[in-house]
A tleap script that builds the chain and sets N, CA, C and O, in Angstrom:
source leaprc.protein.ff14SB
mol = sequence {
  NMET THR ILE LEU CYS LEU GLU THR CYS THR
  THR CYS ARG ARG ALA ARG LYS TRP LEU ASP
  ASP ARG GLY VAL GLU TYR THR VAL ARG PRO
  ILE ARG GLU GLN HIE PRO THR TYR GLU GLU
  LEU HIE ASP TRP LEU LYS LYS SER GLY LEU
  PRO ILE ARG ARG PHE PHE ASN THR THR GLY
  VAL MET TYR ARG GLU LEU LYS LEU LYS ASP
  LYS ILE ASP THR MET SER GLU ASP GLU LEU
  LEU ARG LEU LEU ALA GLY ASP GLY MET LEU
  VAL LYS ARG PRO ILE LEU VAL SER GLU LYS
  ALA VAL ILE PRO GLY PHE ASN GLU LYS THR
  TRP GLU LYS ALA CLEU
}
set mol.1.N position { 107.744 87.476 100.041 }
set mol.1.CA position { 107.570 88.169 99.020 }
set mol.1.C position { 106.049 88.046 98.567 }
set mol.1.O position { 105.528 86.961 98.307 }
set mol.2.N position { 105.651 88.784 98.527 }
set mol.2.CA position { 104.134 89.321 97.838 }
set mol.2.C position { 104.261 90.681 97.118 }
set mol.2.O position { 105.138 91.540 97.209 }
set mol.3.N position { 103.519 90.646 96.631 }
set mol.3.CA position { 103.347 91.694 95.273 }
set mol.3.C position { 101.165 91.729 95.038 }
set mol.3.O position { 100.323 91.006 94.504 }
set mol.4.N position { 101.177 92.828 95.700 }
set mol.4.CA position { 99.356 92.709 95.356 }
set mol.4.C position { 99.550 93.941 94.197 }
set mol.4.O position { 100.094 95.044 94.243 }
set mol.5.N position { 99.034 93.406 93.440 }
set mol.5.CA position { 98.325 93.754 91.270 }
set mol.5.C position { 96.887 93.606 90.877 }
set mol.5.O position { 95.956 93.217 91.581 }
set mol.6.N position { 96.876 93.972 89.671 }
set mol.6.CA position { 95.926 93.774 89.141 }
set mol.6.C position { 96.629 92.853 87.768 }
set mol.6.O position { 97.782 92.944 87.346 }
set mol.7.N position { 95.522 91.967 87.261 }
set mol.7.CA position { 95.650 91.098 86.587 }
set mol.7.C position { 95.998 91.731 85.031 }
set mol.7.O position { 96.783 91.246 84.215 }
set mol.8.N position { 95.239 92.860 84.893 }
set mol.8.CA position { 95.191 93.637 83.772 }
set mol.8.C position { 95.750 94.586 83.150 }
set mol.8.O position { 95.690 95.023 82.000 }
set mol.9.N position { 96.739 95.046 84.803 }
set mol.9.CA position { 97.779 95.799 84.914 }
set mol.9.C position { 98.576 95.789 84.014 }
set mol.9.O position { 98.983 94.633 83.907 }
set mol.10.N position { 99.236 96.701 82.990 }
set mol.10.CA position { 100.204 96.514 82.435 }
set mol.10.C position { 101.325 96.298 83.200 }
set mol.10.O position { 101.914 95.217 83.180 }
set mol.11.N position { 101.881 97.798 84.281 }
set mol.11.CA position { 102.676 97.721 84.891 }
set mol.11.C position { 103.197 96.591 85.824 }
set mol.11.O position { 104.362 96.442 86.192 }
set mol.12.N position { 101.900 95.664 86.204 }
set mol.12.CA position { 101.970 94.898 87.194 }
set mol.12.C position { 102.591 93.193 86.650 }
set mol.12.O position { 103.303 92.291 87.092 }
set mol.13.N position { 101.623 93.572 85.198 }
set mol.13.CA position { 102.946 92.267 84.634 }
set mol.13.C position { 104.414 92.815 83.966 }
set mol.13.O position { 105.449 92.148 83.995 }
set mol.14.N position { 104.353 93.480 83.666 }
set mol.14.CA position { 106.237 93.719 83.802 }
set mol.14.C position { 107.133 93.965 85.316 }
set mol.14.O position { 108.336 93.941 85.576 }
set mol.15.N position { 106.057 94.176 86.032 }
set mol.15.CA position { 106.793 93.893 87.419 }
set mol.15.C position { 106.921 92.249 87.760 }
set mol.15.O position { 107.845 91.864 88.477 }
set mol.16.N position { 106.087 91.442 87.288 }
set mol.16.CA position { 105.584 90.509 87.931 }
set mol.16.C position { 106.789 89.283 87.153 }
set mol.16.O position { 107.241 88.242 87.628 }
set mol.17.N position { 107.058 90.013 85.651 }
set mol.17.CA position { 108.071 89.567 84.559 }
set mol.17.C position { 109.282 89.499 85.135 }
set mol.17.O position { 109.872 88.456 85.418 }
set mol.18.N position { 109.898 91.283 85.422 }
set mol.18.CA position { 110.788 91.434 85.525 }
set mol.18.C position { 111.401 90.487 86.640 }
set mol.18.O position { 112.491 90.002 86.334 }
set mol.19.N position { 110.797 90.080 88.099 }
set mol.19.CA position { 110.924 89.419 88.826 }
set mol.19.C position { 111.024 88.112 88.255 }
set mol.19.O position { 111.891 87.424 88.794 }
set mol.20.N position { 110.183 87.378 87.011 }
set mol.20.CA position { 110.369 86.134 87.327 }
set mol.20.C position { 112.272 86.202 86.315 }
set mol.20.O position { 113.232 85.542 86.711 }
set mol.21.N position { 112.300 86.748 85.587 }
set mol.21.CA position { 113.560 87.171 84.602 }
set mol.21.C position { 114.832 86.771 86.086 }
set mol.21.O position { 115.776 85.985 86.011 }
set mol.22.N position { 114.488 87.470 87.109 }
set mol.22.CA position { 115.725 87.382 87.759 }
set mol.22.C position { 115.314 86.096 89.128 }
set mol.22.O position { 115.927 86.142 90.195 }
set mol.23.N position { 114.282 85.086 88.882 }
set mol.23.CA position { 114.128 83.897 89.396 }
set mol.23.C position { 113.979 84.121 91.069 }
set mol.23.O position { 114.332 83.308 91.924 }
set mol.24.N position { 113.393 85.376 91.288 }
set mol.24.CA position { 112.819 85.647 92.596 }
set mol.24.C position { 111.560 85.154 92.715 }
set mol.24.O position { 110.892 85.179 91.682 }
set mol.25.N position { 110.944 84.616 93.908 }
set mol.25.CA position { 109.707 83.758 94.244 }
set mol.25.C position { 109.211 84.919 94.869 }
set mol.25.O position { 109.808 85.683 95.628 }
set mol.26.N position { 107.988 84.965 94.439 }
set mol.26.CA position { 106.901 86.006 94.864 }
set mol.26.C position { 105.506 85.374 94.841 }
set mol.26.O position { 105.229 84.773 93.803 }
set mol.27.N position { 104.274 85.418 96.129 }
set mol.27.CA position { 102.847 85.684 95.583 }
set mol.27.C position { 102.662 86.868 95.215 }
set mol.27.O position { 103.197 87.968 95.357 }
set mol.28.N position { 101.382 86.207 94.470 }
set mol.28.CA position { 100.409 87.104 94.025 }
set mol.28.C position { 99.167 87.223 94.716 }
set mol.28.O position { 98.502 86.257 95.087 }
set mol.29.N position { 98.771 88.779 94.935 }
set mol.29.CA position { 97.688 88.925 95.825 }
set mol.29.C position { 96.656 89.226 94.645 }
set mol.29.O position { 97.081 88.992 93.514 }
set mol.30.N position { 95.379 89.707 94.761 }
set mol.30.CA position { 95.098 90.300 93.407 }
set mol.30.C position { 94.334 91.225 94.519 }
set mol.30.O position { 93.574 90.826 95.401 }
set mol.31.N position { 94.779 92.699 94.216 }
set mol.31.CA position { 94.580 93.759 94.823 }
set mol.31.C position { 92.876 94.045 94.772 }
set mol.31.O position { 92.359 94.363 95.843 }
set mol.32.N position { 92.186 93.962 93.815 }
set mol.32.CA position { 91.100 94.175 93.741 }
set mol.32.C position { 89.949 93.516 94.644 }
set mol.32.O position { 89.058 94.075 95.283 }
set mol.33.N position { 90.240 92.184 94.501 }
set mol.33.CA position { 89.393 90.859 95.734 }
set mol.33.C position { 90.251 91.061 97.019 }
set mol.33.O position { 90.022 91.504 98.145 }
set mol.34.N position { 90.923 90.745 96.621 }
set mol.34.CA position { 91.759 90.913 98.250 }
set mol.34.C position { 92.447 92.067 99.065 }
set mol.34.O position { 93.458 91.778 99.706 }
set mol.35.N position { 92.008 93.249 99.083 }
set mol.35.CA position { 92.975 94.562 98.567 }
set mol.35.C position { 92.912 94.729 100.411 }
set mol.35.O position { 92.188 94.274 101.297 }
set mol.36.N position { 94.157 95.682 100.348 }
set mol.36.CA position { 94.622 96.384 101.252 }
set mol.36.C position { 93.808 96.237 103.038 }
set mol.36.O position { 92.717 96.806 103.054 }
set mol.37.N position { 94.110 95.738 104.091 }
set mol.37.CA position { 93.055 96.496 105.020 }
set mol.37.C position { 93.941 97.338 105.683 }
set mol.37.O position { 95.142 97.458 105.439 }
set mol.38.N position { 93.231 97.968 106.612 }
set mol.38.CA position { 93.640 99.177 107.257 }
set mol.38.C position { 95.138 98.830 108.296 }
set mol.38.O position { 96.140 99.529 108.444 }
set mol.39.N position { 94.940 98.058 108.639 }
set mol.39.CA position { 95.951 97.276 109.840 }
set mol.39.C position { 97.230 96.900 108.746 }
set mol.39.O position { 97.980 96.204 109.431 }
set mol.40.N position { 97.484 96.953 108.169 }
set mol.40.CA position { 98.056 96.104 107.044 }
set mol.40.C position { 98.576 97.845 105.952 }
set mol.40.O position { 99.691 97.838 105.431 }
set mol.41.N position { 98.057 98.567 105.845 }
set mol.41.CA position { 98.480 99.542 105.177 }
set mol.41.C position { 98.701 100.498 106.197 }
set mol.41.O position { 99.888 100.781 106.032 }
set mol.42.N position { 98.355 101.060 106.994 }
set mol.42.CA position { 98.716 101.563 108.495 }
set mol.42.C position { 100.623 101.069 108.512 }
set mol.42.O position { 101.470 101.950 108.364 }
set mol.43.N position { 100.990 99.701 108.695 }
set mol.43.CA position { 102.382 99.274 109.178 }
set mol.43.C position { 102.895 99.135 107.975 }
set mol.43.O position { 104.118 99.035 108.076 }
set mol.44.N position { 102.419 99.066 106.528 }
set mol.44.CA position { 103.222 99.212 105.464 }
set mol.44.C position { 103.844 100.841 105.066 }
set mol.44.O position { 104.971 101.015 104.602 }
set mol.45.N position { 102.833 101.984 105.361 }
set mol.45.CA position { 103.146 103.123 105.412 }
set mol.45.C position { 104.270 103.348 106.361 }
set mol.45.O position { 105.225 104.039 106.006 }
set mol.46.N position { 104.237 103.006 107.113 }
set mol.46.CA position { 105.190 102.708 108.868 }
set mol.46.C position { 106.880 102.601 108.370 }
set mol.46.O position { 107.785 103.420 108.537 }
set mol.47.N position { 106.897 100.964 107.558 }
set mol.47.CA position { 107.980 100.347 106.406 }
set mol.47.C position { 108.865 100.797 106.262 }
set mol.47.O position { 110.042 100.833 106.620 }
set mol.48.N position { 107.531 101.552 105.082 }
set mol.48.CA position { 107.744 102.181 103.272 }
set mol.48.C position { 109.098 103.728 103.496 }
set mol.48.O position { 110.020 103.952 102.712 }
set mol.49.N position { 108.715 104.690 105.011 }
set mol.49.CA position { 108.948 105.563 104.829 }
set mol.49.C position { 108.673 106.797 104.258 }
set mol.49.O position { 109.198 107.897 104.427 }
set mol.50.N position { 107.717 106.406 103.520 }
set mol.50.CA position { 106.670 106.853 102.474 }
set mol.50.C position { 106.219 107.913 102.620 }
set mol.50.O position { 106.352 108.099 103.830 }
set mol.51.N position { 105.512 109.230 101.983 }
set mol.51.CA position { 104.158 109.886 102.220 }
set mol.51.C position { 102.647 109.168 101.607 }
set mol.51.O position { 102.305 109.067 100.429 }
set mol.52.N position { 102.042 108.806 102.615 }
set mol.52.CA position { 100.598 108.348 102.006 }
set mol.52.C position { 100.132 108.424 100.925 }
set mol.52.O position { 99.431 107.615 100.317 }
set mol.53.N position { 100.621 109.714 100.551 }
set mol.53.CA position { 100.411 109.867 98.715 }
set mol.53.C position { 100.353 109.281 98.054 }
set mol.53.O position { 99.344 109.105 97.371 }
set mol.54.N position { 101.925 108.411 97.881 }
set mol.54.CA position { 102.444 107.435 96.998 }
set mol.54.C position { 101.878 105.729 96.909 }
set mol.54.O position { 102.167 104.747 96.225 }
set mol.55.N position { 100.675 106.117 98.301 }
set mol.55.CA position { 99.740 104.549 98.328 }
set mol.55.C position { 98.574 104.356 97.528 }
set mol.55.O position { 97.972 103.283 97.483 }
set mol.56.N position { 98.058 105.974 96.529 }
set mol.56.CA position { 97.356 106.611 96.079 }
set mol.56.C position { 97.414 106.292 94.463 }
set mol.56.O position { 98.143 107.002 93.770 }
set mol.57.N position { 96.832 105.482 94.000 }
set mol.57.CA position { 96.639 105.777 92.503 }
set mol.57.C position { 96.091 106.832 91.821 }
set mol.57.O position { 94.930 106.924 91.421 }
set mol.58.N position { 97.046 107.678 91.699 }
set mol.58.CA position { 96.546 108.869 91.665 }
set mol.58.C position { 95.851 108.832 90.088 }
set mol.58.O position { 95.217 109.869 89.894 }
set mol.59.N position { 95.820 107.963 89.007 }
set mol.59.CA position { 95.602 107.919 87.509 }
set mol.59.C position { 94.127 106.781 87.533 }
set mol.59.O position { 93.309 106.601 86.630 }
set mol.60.N position { 94.177 106.256 88.679 }
set mol.60.CA position { 92.876 105.679 88.641 }
set mol.60.C position { 91.268 106.568 88.609 }
set mol.60.O position { 91.119 107.609 89.249 }
set mol.61.N position { 90.307 106.034 87.877 }
set mol.61.CA position { 88.965 106.454 87.892 }
set mol.61.C position { 88.208 106.974 89.836 }
set mol.61.O position { 87.705 108.031 90.215 }
set mol.62.N position { 88.403 106.027 90.381 }
set mol.62.CA position { 88.102 106.546 91.831 }
set mol.62.C position { 88.255 107.652 92.175 }
set mol.62.O position { 87.482 108.389 92.786 }
set mol.63.N position { 90.043 107.969 91.511 }
set mol.63.CA position { 90.469 108.969 92.799 }
set mol.63.C position { 89.771 110.319 91.984 }
set mol.63.O position { 89.303 111.371 92.421 }
set mol.64.N position { 89.924 109.790 90.616 }
set mol.64.CA position { 89.679 111.028 90.319 }
set mol.64.C position { 87.976 111.840 90.427 }
set mol.64.O position { 87.608 112.989 90.183 }
set mol.65.N position { 87.280 110.668 90.884 }
set mol.65.CA position { 85.540 110.720 90.567 }
set mol.65.C position { 85.508 111.181 92.551 }
set mol.65.O position { 84.502 111.764 92.956 }
set mol.66.N position { 86.331 110.942 93.283 }
set mol.66.CA position { 86.570 111.449 94.722 }
set mol.66.C position { 87.198 113.108 94.496 }
set mol.66.O position { 86.923 114.162 95.069 }
set mol.67.N position { 87.919 112.854 93.663 }
set mol.67.CA position { 88.376 114.661 93.387 }
set mol.67.C position { 89.321 114.967 94.545 }
set mol.67.O position { 89.245 115.893 95.353 }
set mol.68.N position { 90.180 114.043 94.458 }
set mol.68.CA position { 90.715 113.409 95.935 }
set mol.68.C position { 92.296 114.088 95.609 }
set mol.68.O position { 93.024 113.985 96.596 }
set mol.69.N position { 92.827 114.627 94.649 }
set mol.69.CA position { 93.837 115.697 94.121 }
set mol.69.C position { 93.844 116.693 94.851 }
set mol.69.O position { 94.901 117.179 95.255 }
set mol.70.N position { 92.287 117.333 95.251 }
set mol.70.CA position { 91.901 118.744 95.741 }
set mol.70.C position { 91.855 118.584 97.366 }
set mol.70.O position { 91.873 119.615 98.039 }
set mol.71.N position { 91.790 117.168 98.081 }
set mol.71.CA position { 91.465 116.985 99.305 }
set mol.71.C position { 92.249 116.339 99.872 }
set mol.71.O position { 92.223 116.426 101.099 }
set mol.72.N position { 93.285 115.413 99.225 }
set mol.72.CA position { 94.442 114.908 99.921 }
set mol.72.C position { 95.172 115.343 101.327 }
set mol.72.O position { 95.342 114.802 102.419 }
set mol.73.N position { 95.506 116.575 100.742 }
set mol.73.CA position { 95.854 117.485 101.771 }
set mol.73.C position { 95.672 118.271 103.240 }
set mol.73.O position { 96.348 118.835 104.101 }
set mol.74.N position { 94.015 117.847 102.862 }
set mol.74.CA position { 93.430 118.172 103.664 }
set mol.74.C position { 92.794 117.417 104.234 }
set mol.74.O position { 91.766 117.899 104.708 }
set mol.75.N position { 92.993 116.174 104.445 }
set mol.75.CA position { 92.470 115.116 104.883 }
set mol.75.C position { 93.523 114.203 106.034 }
set mol.75.O position { 94.707 114.059 105.731 }
set mol.76.N position { 92.960 113.591 107.408 }
set mol.76.CA position { 93.797 113.337 108.097 }
set mol.76.C position { 94.514 111.801 107.518 }
set mol.76.O position { 94.025 111.382 106.469 }
set mol.77.N position { 95.771 110.861 108.227 }
set mol.77.CA position { 96.032 109.512 107.469 }
set mol.77.C position { 95.034 108.815 107.734 }
set mol.77.O position { 94.478 108.118 106.885 }
set mol.78.N position { 94.616 108.914 109.098 }
set mol.78.CA position { 93.659 108.372 109.205 }
set mol.78.C position { 91.848 107.741 108.238 }
set mol.78.O position { 91.238 106.672 108.252 }
set mol.79.N position { 91.577 109.231 107.465 }
set mol.79.CA position { 90.876 108.950 107.283 }
set mol.79.C position { 91.292 108.217 105.853 }
set mol.79.O position { 90.671 107.326 105.274 }
set mol.80.N position { 92.666 108.932 105.417 }
set mol.80.CA position { 93.243 108.229 103.875 }
set mol.80.C position { 93.315 106.716 104.058 }
set mol.80.O position { 92.753 105.962 103.264 }
set mol.81.N position { 93.838 106.384 104.848 }
set mol.81.CA position { 93.730 104.747 105.486 }
set mol.81.C position { 92.647 104.278 105.517 }
set mol.81.O position { 92.671 103.068 105.289 }
set mol.82.N position { 91.390 104.799 105.753 }
set mol.82.CA position { 90.689 104.278 105.434 }
set mol.82.C position { 89.938 104.006 103.945 }
set mol.82.O position { 89.421 103.039 103.387 }
set mol.83.N position { 90.152 105.254 103.667 }
set mol.83.CA position { 89.735 104.800 102.021 }
set mol.83.C position { 90.339 103.912 101.239 }
set mol.83.O position { 89.864 103.135 100.411 }
set mol.84.N position { 91.732 104.154 101.675 }
set mol.84.CA position { 92.328 103.153 100.518 }
set mol.84.C position { 91.959 101.459 101.023 }
set mol.84.O position { 91.894 100.486 100.271 }
set mol.85.N position { 91.733 101.481 102.657 }
set mol.85.CA position { 91.428 100.175 102.607 }
set mol.85.C position { 89.681 99.807 102.014 }
set mol.85.O position { 88.973 98.807 101.894 }
set mol.86.N position { 89.619 100.639 101.872 }
set mol.86.CA position { 88.047 100.283 101.529 }
set mol.86.C position { 87.759 99.758 100.030 }
set mol.86.O position { 86.894 98.903 99.844 }
set mol.87.N position { 88.662 100.406 98.758 }
set mol.87.CA position { 88.843 100.062 98.049 }
set mol.87.C position { 90.304 100.144 97.322 }
set mol.87.O position { 90.988 101.138 97.079 }
set mol.88.N position { 90.546 98.781 97.060 }
set mol.88.CA position { 91.873 98.346 96.202 }
set mol.88.C position { 91.869 98.936 95.603 }
set mol.88.O position { 92.908 99.560 95.819 }
set mol.89.N position { 91.218 99.526 94.474 }
set mol.89.CA position { 91.780 99.818 92.744 }
set mol.89.C position { 91.901 101.736 93.375 }
set mol.89.O position { 92.101 102.709 92.648 }
set mol.90.N position { 91.720 101.743 94.745 }
set mol.90.CA position { 92.451 103.441 95.002 }
set mol.90.C position { 93.485 103.276 95.489 }
set mol.90.O position { 94.022 104.287 95.942 }
set mol.91.N position { 94.229 101.941 95.619 }
set mol.91.CA position { 95.838 101.829 95.964 }
set mol.91.C position { 96.767 101.635 94.788 }
set mol.91.O position { 96.594 100.530 94.276 }
set mol.92.N position { 97.615 102.298 94.253 }
set mol.92.CA position { 98.878 102.176 93.777 }
set mol.92.C position { 99.441 101.097 93.129 }
set mol.92.O position { 99.603 100.193 93.949 }
set mol.93.N position { 99.804 100.794 92.049 }
set mol.93.CA position { 100.155 99.116 92.222 }
set mol.93.C position { 101.099 99.046 91.365 }
set mol.93.O position { 101.634 100.119 91.086 }
set mol.94.N position { 101.465 98.146 90.871 }
set mol.94.CA position { 102.063 97.374 92.002 }
set mol.94.C position { 102.312 97.414 93.528 }
set mol.94.O position { 102.493 98.558 93.944 }
set mol.95.N position { 102.365 96.397 94.498 }
set mol.95.CA position { 102.713 96.642 95.847 }
set mol.95.C position { 103.707 95.314 96.037 }
set mol.95.O position { 103.430 94.115 96.067 }
set mol.96.N position { 104.683 95.857 96.126 }
set mol.96.CA position { 106.139 95.152 96.662 }
set mol.96.C position { 106.220 94.770 98.396 }
set mol.96.O position { 106.796 95.445 99.250 }
set mol.97.N position { 105.690 93.876 98.541 }
set mol.97.CA position { 105.595 93.721 99.762 }
set mol.97.C position { 106.830 92.701 100.712 }
set mol.97.O position { 106.251 91.779 101.286 }
set mol.98.N position { 107.942 92.709 100.892 }
set mol.98.CA position { 108.884 91.931 102.073 }
set mol.98.C position { 109.561 92.539 103.150 }
set mol.98.O position { 109.560 93.741 103.417 }
set mol.99.N position { 110.267 91.434 103.884 }
set mol.99.CA position { 110.527 91.758 105.189 }
set mol.99.C position { 111.322 92.752 105.137 }
set mol.99.O position { 111.391 93.379 106.194 }
set mol.100.N position { 112.092 93.211 104.101 }
set mol.100.CA position { 113.217 94.574 104.093 }
set mol.100.C position { 112.279 95.429 103.661 }
set mol.100.O position { 112.494 96.382 104.410 }
set mol.101.N position { 110.969 95.898 102.647 }
set mol.101.CA position { 110.118 96.923 102.312 }
set mol.101.C position { 109.016 96.470 101.481 }
set mol.101.O position { 108.686 95.439 100.895 }
set mol.102.N position { 108.425 98.063 101.724 }
set mol.102.CA position { 107.329 98.670 101.110 }
set mol.102.C position { 107.432 99.281 100.017 }
set mol.102.O position { 108.055 100.342 99.982 }
set mol.103.N position { 106.803 98.710 98.800 }
set mol.103.CA position { 106.897 99.954 97.440 }
set mol.103.C position { 106.132 99.834 96.633 }
set mol.103.O position { 106.035 98.832 95.924 }
set mol.104.N position { 105.175 101.180 96.545 }
set mol.104.CA position { 104.379 100.904 95.972 }
set mol.104.C position { 104.504 101.483 94.567 }
set mol.104.O position { 105.092 102.543 94.355 }
set mol.105.N position { 103.927 100.749 93.614 }
set mol.105.CA position { 104.911 101.038 92.089 }
set mol.105.C position { 105.543 100.673 91.968 }
set mol.105.O position { 106.107 100.397 93.027 }
set mol.106.N position { 106.104 100.315 91.013 }
set mol.106.CA position { 107.102 99.336 89.924 }
set mol.106.C position { 108.147 100.916 89.646 }
set mol.106.O position { 107.845 102.010 89.167 }
set mol.107.N position { 109.462 100.355 90.216 }
set mol.107.CA position { 110.890 101.289 89.604 }
set mol.107.C position { 111.692 100.225 89.492 }
set mol.107.O position { 111.724 99.525 90.504 }
set mol.108.N position { 112.382 99.860 88.549 }
set mol.108.CA position { 113.429 98.853 88.320 }
set mol.108.C position { 114.281 99.029 89.876 }
set mol.108.O position { 114.122 98.545 90.997 }
set mol.109.N position { 115.340 100.080 89.197 }
set mol.109.CA position { 116.268 100.794 90.472 }
set mol.109.C position { 116.071 100.804 91.291 }
set mol.109.O position { 117.036 100.934 92.044 }
set mol.110.N position { 114.495 100.662 92.024 }
set mol.110.CA position { 113.866 101.196 93.710 }
set mol.110.C position { 114.186 99.604 94.304 }
set mol.110.O position { 114.927 99.268 95.228 }
set mol.111.N position { 112.887 98.340 92.939 }
set mol.111.CA position { 113.147 96.991 93.371 }
set mol.111.C position { 114.091 96.171 93.453 }
set mol.111.O position { 114.041 95.064 93.990 }
set mol.112.N position { 115.466 96.922 92.655 }
set mol.112.CA position { 116.764 95.884 92.579 }
set mol.112.C position { 117.115 96.142 93.640 }
set mol.112.O position { 117.703 95.113 93.971 }
set mol.113.N position { 117.224 97.338 95.075 }
set mol.113.CA position { 117.956 97.898 96.081 }
set mol.113.C position { 116.967 97.170 97.250 }
set mol.113.O position { 117.544 96.714 98.237 }
set mol.114.N position { 115.588 97.057 97.171 }
set mol.114.CA position { 114.747 96.492 97.710 }
set mol.114.C position { 114.859 94.704 97.911 }
set mol.114.O position { 114.248 94.167 98.836 }
set mol.115.N position { 115.712 93.885 96.928 }
set mol.115.CA position { 115.928 92.526 96.782 }
set mol.115.C position { 117.374 92.480 97.262 }
set mol.115.O position { 117.980 91.409 97.293 }
savepdb mol mol.pdb
quit
């Protein structure tokens, strides 16, 4: 199991503590330095069954600067995947990646089901 996160993100720290408290083993991957590739995102999107917009960090500076709120519905999946792959700070965090699931964002109930 891998968690893509940002060290300074309070939600990521909360997610890691939640996993630690349950004795779950995982690998941390820093999302800024080792952001997901186009291929990974494509695979994760399919595996998650979620709409692509759920993979965007909608509260981030880059999301607002690019005015993606107004553009996301008119862009193709390919364009959106390329944007996400180009900048790890556009990606929702943390992302839990396991053999069973890919979950962007931290929600205890959702993560509990995935484990």
